[in-house]
C-alpha positions in Angstrom: 182.1 245.5 -4.5 179.5 247.4 -2.7 179.0 248.8 1.1 175.6 248.9 2.5 174.3 252.2 3.2 172.3 252.6 6.5 168.9 251.2 6.6 166.0 253.4 7.5 163.3 250.6 6.6 162.4 247.8 8.8 164.6 244.8 8.1 163.3 241.2 7.5 163.0 239.3 10.7 165.0 235.9 10.7 164.1 233.1 10.9 161.2 233.5 8.8 157.9 231.9 8.6 157.2 229.0 6.4 154.1 229.2 3.9 150.9 227.4 5.2 150.6 224.2 3.7 154.1 223.7 2.7 156.2 222.4 5.4 158.9 220.9 3.4 159.9 223.9 1.7 162.0 227.0 2.9 160.0 230.1 3.7 159.2 232.2 0.7 160.4 235.2 2.1 164.3 233.8 1.9 163.5 234.2 -2.0 162.3 237.7 -1.8 165.7 239.0 -0.3 168.7 239.5 -2.0 171.3 236.9 -2.2 173.4 238.6 0.6 171.4 241.1 2.7 170.8 242.3 6.2 168.1 240.6 8.7 167.1 241.6 12.0 167.3 238.5 14.8 165.9 237.9 18.2 168.3 240.3 19.8 167.9 243.3 17.7 171.3 242.6 15.9 171.4 243.0 12.0 173.9 240.2 10.7 174.2 239.3 7.0 171.8 236.7 5.7 173.2 234.7 2.6 171.0 232.5 0.4 173.0 231.4 -2.5 174.7 228.1 -2.8 178.2 229.2 -4.0 178.3 232.3 -1.6 177.5 229.9 1.3 180.3 227.4 0.5 182.8 230.4 -0.2 182.1 231.6 3.4 182.3 228.2 4.9 185.6 227.5 3.2 186.9 230.9 4.2 189.1 231.3 7.6 188.1 234.8 7.9 184.7 233.8 9.0 184.8 232.7 12.6 182.7 229.7 14.0 183.9 230.9 17.5 180.8 231.8 19.4 182.5 233.8 21.9 183.5 236.5 19.4 181.7 239.7 19.4 179.2 239.9 16.7 178.5 236.2 16.6 174.8 235.8 15.7 173.4 233.5 18.1 170.2 231.7 17.4 168.4 232.5 20.7 169.0 233.9 24.1 168.8 230.3 25.4 171.3 228.8 22.9 173.7 231.8 23.5 173.7 231.3 27.0 174.4 227.6 26.6 177.3 228.1 24.1 178.9 230.5 26.4 178.6 228.0 29.3 180.0 224.9 27.6 182.0 225.2 24.5 182.5 222.2 22.1 185.0 222.0 18.9 182.3 222.9 16.5 182.3 226.4 18.1 186.0 227.0 17.8 188.4 227.8 15.1 191.6 226.1 13.9 194.1 225.2 15.5 191.9 224.4 18.7 189.0 223.0 16.4 191.3 220.8 14.4 193.1 219.6 17.4 189.7 218.0 19.1 188.2 217.1 16.1 191.1 214.7 15.2 190.7 213.1 18.6 187.2 211.6 16.9 187.7 211.4 13.2 188.9 207.8 13.2 185.4 206.8 14.9 183.6 208.1 12.1 185.6 206.9 9.1 183.5 205.4 6.2 185.2 201.8 6.7 184.5 201.8 10.6 180.9 203.1 10.0 180.1 200.4 7.5 181.5 197.7 9.8 178.4 198.9 12.3 175.9 198.3 9.4 174.9 194.9 10.7 174.2 196.1 13.9 172.2 199.2 12.8 170.1 196.7 10.6 169.7 194.4 13.6 168.2 197.4 15.7 166.1 198.8 12.8 164.5 195.3 12.3 164.0 194.5 16.3 162.1 198.2 16.7 159.9 197.3 13.4 159.1 194.0 15.0 158.0 195.7 18.3 156.1 198.3 16.4 154.2 195.5 14.2 153.5 193.8 17.5 152.2 196.7 19.1 148.7 198.6 18.8 147.5 200.9 15.9 148.2 203.8 15.3 151.8 203.9 16.4 153.9 207.0 16.8 156.7 206.7 14.3 158.8 209.3 16.4 158.6 207.2 19.7 158.4 204.1 18.4 161.2 204.1 15.8 162.6 207.3 14.5 163.8 208.3 18.2 165.1 205.0 19.3 167.1 204.0 16.1 169.8 206.7 16.4 169.6 206.9 20.2 170.6 203.2 20.2 173.4 203.5 17.7 175.0 206.5 19.3 174.7 204.9 22.6 176.4 202.0 21.7 179.1 203.9 20.0 179.8 206.4 22.9 179.5 203.8 25.7 176.5 205.5 27.2 173.7 203.4 28.9 170.5 203.4 26.6 168.4 203.2 29.7 169.2 206.6 30.5 167.5 207.8 27.2 164.4 209.5 28.5 166.9 211.7 30.6 169.3 212.7 28.1 166.4 213.2 25.1 164.5 215.6 27.6 167.8 217.5 28.2 168.5 217.6 24.5 165.0 218.9 23.8 165.3 221.8 26.0 168.9 222.7 24.7 168.0 222.7 21.2 164.9 224.7 21.5 164.8 228.3 20.6 162.0 229.1 22.7 163.6 227.6 26.0 164.7 230.2 28.7 168.2 230.8 29.4 167.8 229.3 32.7 166.1 226.2 31.4 168.9 225.7 28.7 171.5 226.3 31.3 170.1 223.9 33.8 169.5 221.2 31.1 173.1 221.7 30.2 174.5 221.6 33.6 172.4 218.3 34.2 173.6 216.5 30.9 177.3 217.5 31.4 177.4 216.4 35.1 175.8 213.1 34.0 178.6 212.7 31.3 181.4 214.0 33.6 180.3 211.0 36.1 180.5 208.7 33.2 184.0 209.8 32.0 185.2 209.5 35.6 183.7 206.0 35.9 185.4 205.1 32.6 188.7 206.4 34.4 188.3 203.6 37.0 186.8 200.9 34.8 188.3 201.2 31.1 185.8 200.4 28.1 186.1 200.0 24.7 183.9 202.6 23.2 184.4 206.1 22.0 184.3 207.9 25.3 186.4 205.1 26.9 188.9 205.4 24.2 189.2 209.2 24.8 189.6 208.5 28.6 192.4 206.2 27.9 194.0 208.2 25.2 193.5 212.0 25.2 192.5 212.4 28.9 195.0 210.1 30.3 197.7 212.0 28.1 196.6 215.3 29.4 195.5 216.5 26.1 191.9 216.7 27.0 190.4 217.7 30.7 187.6 215.7 32.0 185.2 218.7 31.5 186.2 218.8 27.8 185.5 215.2 27.3 182.2 215.7 29.0 181.3 218.6 26.8 182.7 216.7 23.7 180.3 213.7 24.5 177.5 216.0 25.1 177.7 217.3 21.4 178.1 213.9 20.1 175.2 212.4 22.2 172.9 215.4 21.1 174.0 215.4 17.4 173.9 211.7 16.9 170.2 211.3 17.7 168.7 214.4 17.3 169.5 214.9 13.5 169.1 211.5 12.3 165.7 210.9 14.1 164.2 213.9 12.6 165.2 212.9 9.2 164.0 209.6 9.6 160.3 210.9 10.8 160.3 214.0 8.2 161.8 211.8 5.6 158.9 209.2 5.7 156.3 211.8 5.9 157.8 213.7 2.9 157.8 210.1 0.9 154.3 209.8 2.1 153.4 212.7 0.2 155.3 211.4 -2.9 153.9 207.8 -3.2 155.5 207.0 -6.5 158.8 207.6 -5.1 158.0 205.8 -2.0 157.0 202.8 -4.0 160.3 203.0 -6.0 162.1 202.8 -2.7 160.2 200.1 -1.5 160.6 198.0 -4.5 164.1 198.5 -5.2 167.1 196.4 -4.4 169.5 198.8 -5.7 171.5 200.3 -2.8 173.0 202.9 -5.1 169.4 204.3 -5.5 168.7 204.1 -1.7 172.1 206.0 -1.2 170.9 208.6 -3.8 167.5 209.0 -2.3 169.1 209.8 1.3 171.3 212.6 -0.4 168.0 214.1 -2.3 166.1 214.0 1.2 168.8 215.5 3.0 169.0 218.3 0.3 165.0 218.6 0.1 164.4 218.7 3.8 167.6 220.4 5.1 166.5 219.9 8.8 169.2 222.1 10.1 166.8 225.1 9.1 168.1 228.2 11.1 171.3 228.7 9.1 174.8 228.2 10.1 176.5 231.0 11.8 179.6 233.0 11.4 181.2 236.2 12.0 183.7 238.0 9.9 187.1 238.7 11.7 188.3 240.7 8.6 186.5 242.8 6.0 185.6 240.4 3.2 183.6 240.7 0.0 180.6 238.1 -0.1 178.6 238.2 -3.2 179.6 241.4 -4.1 178.7 242.8 -1.1 181.5 244.1 1.8 180.9 242.4 5.2 182.9 244.2 8.0 185.2 242.5 10.4 182.9 242.0 13.5 179.8 241.5 11.5 177.7 238.3 11.9 176.7 236.3 9.2 174.0 233.5 8.6 174.0 231.1 5.9 170.5 230.0 5.1 171.3 226.3 4.0 167.8 225.6 3.2 167.9 228.3 0.7 171.2 227.0 -0.8 170.0 223.8 -1.2 167.2 224.9 -3.2 169.3 227.2 -5.3 168.1 226.7 -9.0 171.5 227.7 -10.6 172.8 224.4 -8.8 169.7 222.1 -8.5 167.3 222.6 -11.3 163.5 222.5 -10.4 164.8 222.5 -6.7 161.5 222.2 -5.3 160.9 218.8 -6.7 161.8 215.9 -4.7 163.6 213.5 -7.2 165.3 210.6 -5.7 167.2 210.2 -9.0 168.7 213.6 -8.5 172.6 213.6 -8.1 172.5 215.7 -4.8 175.5 214.7 -2.9 177.1 218.2 -3.3 174.2 219.8 -1.1 175.1 221.6 2.0 172.9 220.0 4.4 176.0 218.9 6.3 177.8 222.1 6.0 181.1 222.5 4.0 184.8 223.1 4.7 186.5 222.4 8.0 183.5 222.5 10.0 181.5 220.2 7.8 179.7 217.5 10.0 181.7 214.8 11.6 179.2 212.2 11.9 177.9 212.5 8.2 179.2 208.8 7.2 177.1 207.5 10.3 174.0 209.6 9.4 174.2 208.3 5.7 174.6 204.8 6.7 171.8 205.0 9.3 169.2 206.6 7.0 170.2 204.1 4.2 169.2 201.0 6.5 166.2 202.9 7.3 165.0 203.8 4.1 165.8 200.5 2.4 164.1 198.5 5.3 161.2 200.3 6.8 158.8 200.7 3.7 159.7 196.9 2.6 158.8 195.5 6.1 155.5 197.6 6.1 154.5 198.3 2.5 150.8 199.6 3.8 152.5 202.2 6.2 150.2 205.1 5.9 149.5 208.5 7.7 147.0 207.9 10.5 145.8 211.6 10.8 145.1 214.4 8.3 148.5 215.9 6.9 147.3 219.1 8.1 147.2 218.0 11.7 150.8 216.9 11.7 152.6 219.4 14.2 156.0 220.8 12.9 159.0 221.5 15.1 159.5 225.1 13.8 160.8 226.3 17.3 163.5 224.0 17.2 167.1 224.5 15.8 166.5 220.9 14.2 163.3 220.7 12.0 160.9 217.7 12.2 157.8 216.5 13.4 156.9 216.2 17.1 155.1 213.3 16.3 153.7 211.1 13.4 150.8 208.7 14.0 151.0 205.9 11.6 149.0 202.8 10.8 149.3 199.8 8.2 
């Protein structure tokens, strides 16, 4: 075990910039630092950065690393996200037993069997949106016409949130996950969305509904296990996570496939659901859209990859680097839809791994098995170098994706 000596030279700044012309690859500087090393973040703090796959899984499985964003030393992503996390806590920012108690309230809603029962409805949503896009003008923006509406409609129906309010909650979400929003902007957006969802929870107390929020209201809220405000915060988390991540995977995944036409052709022509499912896992690994790292803080002195991390020190797990670890994924910078990649860390690992991953997988399988068959001549309508990427957001993707056919 080694203990870091005081640094006199400037530390690398995190997050790091991607290389020009390589928007699908993690920043090259991630490969130039030691597997466990210090970096400097936005507020001058110097948490540890972990780039290795095995080391990341070890940290995520270790209860001595806290996900509690209120802990001293927790390495927040930005001033605005820090302010929001302090104002409205959700179970992903808690440790057990509090985390486990709240997570279990939702688990049954995301079980594989229950999610698979939603597949016909998701297929209907996908087909109808493609119909609308084909009937409209060209070029179309895949983000606004398809990628964003698909998961937004799905999560709204699952939660019991009126889809006609999607412009409102998408606008709030955009501010809340931006790393360049001010603290005031982020807090204001959070307050508006939480107030909206609190009113929805109260309405469902008066008029019960058979949806996820309605079941929380009739169950845990009625039993006193969850307050109205906690139910609203929980609903906010699911609403944001339920549409932002999948929407970005749809658009960014499509762009990546357009840049790999041989693999796009395979997906377009296959009738094998196993190949579609495999392609989803590989795209999740290859793109790793949660690209600013999962964050923890040590509650005890712990050794990570031969390095001593002291209690109270923050740690950032660069999952995009972990998913390109060549000791786990040979030739990791190659997109290969035949690669067995389900052991990636795009959804995290351990007790905090993404609750909604069965739903995300199913939605992506439906999209990737349908879109390219329905629009076999799908193409990018602008030069690749003109595509604007979401480097400033906590979730990576494209701001728009003009397409034609």
